[in-house]
C-alpha positions in Angstrom: -19.1 -4.3 -20.6 -21.2 -2.1 -18.2 -24.1 -4.7 -18.1 -22.0 -7.7 -17.3 -20.0 -5.9 -14.7 -23.2 -4.4 -13.0 -24.6 -8.0 -12.5 -21.1 -9.1 -11.1 -21.4 -6.4 -8.6 -24.7 -7.2 -7.4 -23.7 -10.9 -7.0 -20.5 -10.2 -5.2 -22.4 -7.7 -2.8 -24.8 -10.6 -2.0 -21.9 -13.1 -1.6 -19.5 -10.8 0.4 -19.5 -11.5 4.2 -20.1 -8.6 6.8 -17.1 -6.8 7.6 -16.4 -4.8 10.8 -17.0 -1.0 10.6 -13.2 -0.3 11.1 -10.4 -2.6 10.2 -7.2 -2.2 12.4 -3.5 -2.3 10.9 -0.9 -2.1 13.2 2.6 -1.1 12.4 5.1 -2.3 15.2 8.8 -3.1 15.7 11.9 -1.5 17.4 12.5 2.2 17.4 14.1 3.6 14.4 13.2 0.7 12.1 11.3 3.1 9.8 7.8 2.5 10.7 6.6 6.2 10.7 8.7 6.9 7.7 6.8 4.3 5.6 3.5 5.8 6.7 4.8 9.2 5.8 6.1 8.2 2.5 2.4 6.9 1.6 1.0 10.1 2.5 3.8 11.8 0.1 5.0 13.8 3.1 8.6 13.3 2.2 9.8 16.5 3.7 8.7 15.4 7.1 10.9 12.3 7.0 14.1 14.1 7.2 13.3 15.8 10.4 11.4 13.0 12.1 11.7 12.5 15.7 11.1 9.2 17.6 7.2 8.4 17.8 5.7 8.9 21.2 3.5 6.0 22.3 0.7 5.0 19.9 -0.2 7.3 17.2 -3.4 6.4 15.4 -4.7 7.8 11.9 -8.1 7.0 10.3 -8.2 6.6 6.4 -10.5 5.2 3.7 -9.6 2.3 1.5 -12.0 0.6 -0.9 -14.8 2.4 0.9 -13.7 1.0 4.1 -12.5 2.7 7.5 -8.9 1.7 8.4 -7.6 2.5 11.7 -3.7 2.6 11.4 -1.8 2.2 14.6 1.8 3.4 14.6 3.3 1.8 17.7 6.7 3.8 19.0 9.3 1.3 19.4 11.3 2.7 22.2 11.8 0.3 25.1 9.6 2.1 27.6 6.7 1.9 25.3 7.2 -1.7 24.4 7.0 -2.6 28.0 3.8 -0.5 28.3 2.2 -2.4 25.4 3.0 -5.7 26.7 1.5 -4.8 30.2 -1.7 -3.7 28.7 -2.2 -5.8 25.4 -5.9 -5.4 25.3 -5.5 -1.7 24.6 -3.0 -1.8 22.0 -3.2 -5.3 20.2 -6.9 -6.3 20.5 -8.7 -6.2 17.3 -5.6 -6.2 15.1 -6.5 -7.4 11.6 -3.1 -6.9 10.0 0.2 -6.5 11.7 3.3 -5.0 9.9 6.5 -5.6 11.8 9.2 -3.4 10.6 12.8 -4.4 10.9 15.9 -2.4 9.9 18.0 -4.7 8.1 21.0 -2.4 8.2 21.0 -2.3 12.2 22.6 -5.9 12.6 23.5 -5.5 16.0 19.6 -5.1 17.1 18.5 -8.2 15.2 18.4 -10.2 18.5 16.4 -7.5 20.2 14.0 -7.4 17.1 13.4 -11.1 17.0 12.9 -11.2 20.8 10.2 -8.5 20.5 8.5 -10.2 17.5 8.1 -13.1 20.0 6.6 -10.8 22.5 4.0 -9.6 20.0 3.1 -13.1 18.9 2.6 -14.1 22.5 0.2 -11.1 22.9 -1.7 -12.3 20.1 -2.0 -15.8 21.4 -3.2 -14.5 24.8 -5.8 -12.5 23.2 -6.8 -15.4 20.9 -6.3 -13.7 17.8 -4.3 -14.6 14.6 -3.7 -11.7 12.4 -1.3 -12.2 9.5 2.2 -10.6 10.0 3.9 -9.0 7.5 7.6 -8.5 8.2 9.1 -5.5 6.3 12.7 -6.0 5.9 13.3 -2.3 5.9 16.1 0.0 4.6 17.0 -2.3 1.9 18.0 0.8 -0.1 18.8 0.6 -3.9 22.5 1.6 -3.0 22.8 -1.4 -0.7 21.3 -3.8 -3.3 24.0 -2.7 -5.8 27.0 -2.9 -3.3 26.3 -5.8 -1.1 23.6 -7.8 -2.7 25.1 -11.3 -1.9 25.8 -10.4 1.6 22.4 -9.0 2.2 20.6 -12.0 0.6 22.6 -14.4 3.1 21.6 -12.0 6.0 17.9 -12.1 5.1 17.9 -15.8 4.8 19.3 -16.1 8.4 16.8 -13.6 9.7 14.0 -15.3 8.2 15.0 -18.7 9.8 15.0 -17.2 13.0 11.5 -15.6 12.6 10.1 -18.9 11.2 11.3 -20.6 14.4 8.4 -18.9 16.1 6.1 -21.3 14.3 3.4 -18.5 13.9 0.9 -19.6 11.2 0.9 -16.7 8.9 4.2 -14.7 8.5 5.0 -12.9 5.1 7.9 -11.0 3.8 8.6 -7.7 2.0 11.8 -6.0 1.3 11.1 -2.3 1.3 12.8 1.0 1.3 11.8 4.7 1.2 14.4 5.3 -1.6 12.4 2.8 -3.4 8.9 4.3 -3.0 7.4 1.7 -5.3 8.5 -1.0 -2.9 6.4 0.4 -0.2 3.4 1.2 -2.3 3.3 -2.4 -3.8 3.8 -4.1 -0.3 1.0 -2.0 1.6 -1.5 -2.2 -1.5 -1.1 -6.1 -1.6 -1.5 -6.4 2.1 -4.6 -4.2 2.1 -6.2 -5.9 -0.9 -6.3 -9.1 0.8 -8.9 -7.7 3.2 -11.6 -7.2 0.8 -13.2 -9.7 -1.8 -14.3 -6.8 -3.8 -10.8 -6.3 -5.1 -11.5 -9.0 -7.6 -14.3 -7.0 -9.1 -12.3 -4.1 -9.3 -9.3 -6.0 -11.1 -12.1 -7.2 -13.6 -13.5 -3.9 -14.3 -9.8 -2.4 -15.0 -9.1 -5.3 -17.2 -12.3 -4.7 -19.2 -11.7 -0.8 -19.5 -7.9 -1.3 -20.4 -9.0 -3.7 -23.3 -11.6 -1.4 -24.4 -9.3 1.8 -24.6 -6.4 -0.5 -26.1 -4.1 0.0 -23.3 -1.2 -2.3 -22.6 -1.5 -1.7 -18.8 -3.4 0.4 -16.2 -2.9 1.1 -12.5 -5.6 2.7 -10.2 -4.4 4.5 -7.2 -6.1 6.2 -4.2 -5.0 9.2 -2.4 -3.0 7.3 0.0 -0.7 6.2 -2.7 -2.1 2.7 -2.5 -3.0 0.5 -5.7 -6.6 -0.6 -5.5 -6.3 -2.6 -8.9 -4.3 -3.0 -11.9 -3.7 -4.7 -15.3 -0.6 -5.6 -17.1 -0.1 -7.2 -20.6 3.2 -8.7 -19.7 6.0 -8.3 -17.1 7.6 -5.4 -18.9 4.5 -3.5 -18.9 4.2 -4.2 -15.1 7.8 -3.1 -14.4 7.3 0.2 -16.3 4.1 1.0 -14.6 5.3 0.1 -11.2 8.4 2.2 -11.5 6.5 5.2 -13.0 3.7 5.3 -10.3 5.7 7.1 -7.7 6.9 9.7 -10.2 3.4 10.6 -11.4 2.1 11.0 -7.9 4.9 13.3 -6.7 4.8 15.5 -10.0 1.0 15.7 -9.5 1.4 16.9 -5.9 4.0 19.5 -7.1 1.6 20.8 -9.6 -1.2 21.3 -7.1 1.0 24.0 -5.2 2.4 25.7 -8.6 0.7 26.3 -11.9 -3.1 25.4 -12.0 -2.1 23.1 -15.1 -4.8 20.5 -14.1 -7.7 22.8 -15.1 -6.3 23.5 -18.5 -5.6 19.9 -19.4 -8.6 18.3 -17.4 -6.6 16.8 -14.7 -4.5 14.9 -17.2 -0.7 14.4 -17.8 0.9 12.7 -20.6 4.6 11.5 -21.0 6.1 9.8 -23.8 8.7 7.4 -22.8 10.0 4.2 -24.5 8.0 4.6 -27.5 4.8 4.5 -25.3 2.5 7.1 -23.9 2.0 7.3 -19.9 -1.3 9.1 -19.3 -2.0 10.1 -15.7 -5.6 11.0 -15.0 -7.3 12.2 -11.8 -10.8 11.0 -11.4 -13.4 12.0 -8.5 -15.8 9.5 -7.8 -17.7 11.3 -4.9 -18.2 14.7 -4.2 -16.1 16.0 -1.3 -14.3 12.7 -1.1 -10.5 12.1 -1.9 -9.8 11.5 -5.7 -8.4 8.4 -7.3 -5.7 8.5 -10.0 -5.2 6.2 -13.0 -2.2 5.6 -15.2 -2.6 4.1 -18.6 0.3 2.9 -20.7 -0.7 3.2 -24.6 0.6 3.5 -28.0 -1.6 6.5 -28.8 -2.3 9.2 -26.2 -6.2 9.2 -26.5 -9.2 7.6 -25.1 -12.9 8.8 -25.2 -14.4 10.7 -22.5 -17.5 8.6 -22.4 -15.3 5.4 -21.7 -13.7 7.0 -18.8 -17.0 8.2 -17.3 -18.4 4.8 -17.8 -15.3 3.4 -15.9 -15.7 6.0 -13.1 -19.4 5.2 -12.6 -18.7 1.4 -12.3 -16.0 2.0 -9.9 -18.3 4.3 -7.9 -21.0 1.6 -7.9 -18.3 -0.9 -6.4 -17.1 1.3 -3.9 -19.9 3.3 -2.7 -23.2 1.6 -3.4 
């Protein structure tokens, strides 16, 4: 396993085109659409969401993803700020590699305003001669809303997509998200960022090989920003179980950090038995003084060899940092 994967690593590193030092991802849309709440949920800062005030201007944060620096821009959506962005597009829109446009699908009265500003953003991209993919988050599609008004919301979303498609922008994609379905946000942002890097294919291969070696039905590897960097699922049922469980393990792990030092006793590992399977949550550190990664395994038996895990961690470290 190790020898073949190391050869693949060297091959892809030669093949991989040079990337800019920093990749810019921009969150934009109207005020109160939920942009900052999405960002805070990925940071697992749920307590701050309840007392959140409107974002003032452009807020920027740097974070690491797959060994690359990401500049995350959160553009406050109040009218005065939107006017300022459009007057100085070079400052705010230049260099955007990914745009996430957030629409509150519960606020029907502002759909026309949201569509109008969407067109304004596209015009700025055209003037700057850039064509970043735009991912539209149809946000606040909460689980309760899905249960009570599924048909009505589906019809509303179809109409909204038709109006956005009328802009004829080349790359527009859609996700239905909600902070009350944390997994929807994890999945959406993870898939978006993974499209940036060819090395994600190698990570998937590494995870697949390791999952087979330890006889795991499925496996997810997550970074400290709640982003999935790779996964393997034996079937759709396994995918559903692991996708639904990921937020649970992350928040449980965070709660343990501030209570009992249980991680030291159990070597940073948690095991939960559900549905006749064992969910194994394990923290791994790839680089000293760097943020940890987490893996979740779904297995019949709650065991695997320490040597196998160390080999996997070394391969992942080689992919990301060497």
